[in-house]
C-alpha positions in Angstrom: 103.3 43.7 -20.9 103.4 43.6 -24.6 103.3 46.3 -27.3 102.4 45.5 -30.9 103.6 47.2 -34.1 100.7 49.7 -33.8 101.7 50.9 -30.3 98.8 49.0 -28.5 99.8 47.7 -25.1 98.4 44.4 -23.5 98.8 42.7 -20.2 100.3 39.2 -21.0 100.3 37.7 -17.5 99.6 38.9 -14.0 100.2 37.7 -10.5 103.7 36.5 -11.2 106.9 37.2 -9.1 109.2 39.6 -10.8 111.7 36.8 -11.6 108.9 34.7 -13.2 107.6 37.7 -15.2 111.1 38.5 -16.4 111.6 34.9 -17.5 108.3 34.8 -19.4 109.2 38.1 -21.2 112.6 36.7 -22.1 111.0 33.5 -23.5 108.7 35.6 -25.7 111.6 37.8 -26.9 113.6 34.6 -27.7 110.8 33.4 -30.0 111.5 36.3 -32.3 108.1 37.9 -32.1 108.0 41.4 -33.5 106.3 42.9 -30.4 108.1 44.5 -27.5 107.8 42.7 -24.1 108.7 44.1 -20.7 107.9 43.7 -17.0 106.3 46.3 -14.9 104.7 46.4 -11.4 100.9 45.9 -11.4 98.9 48.8 -9.9 96.7 48.0 -6.9 
């Protein structure tokens, strides 16, 4: 998930293992984007 400066939340990627999702979120954070990235379980 990603949250922009206005508080809007977006799904960045789905269908990943938790480890892969955490790696992707870490890569985005490392790029210095001003958005907040995190991993959460997808609802059924």
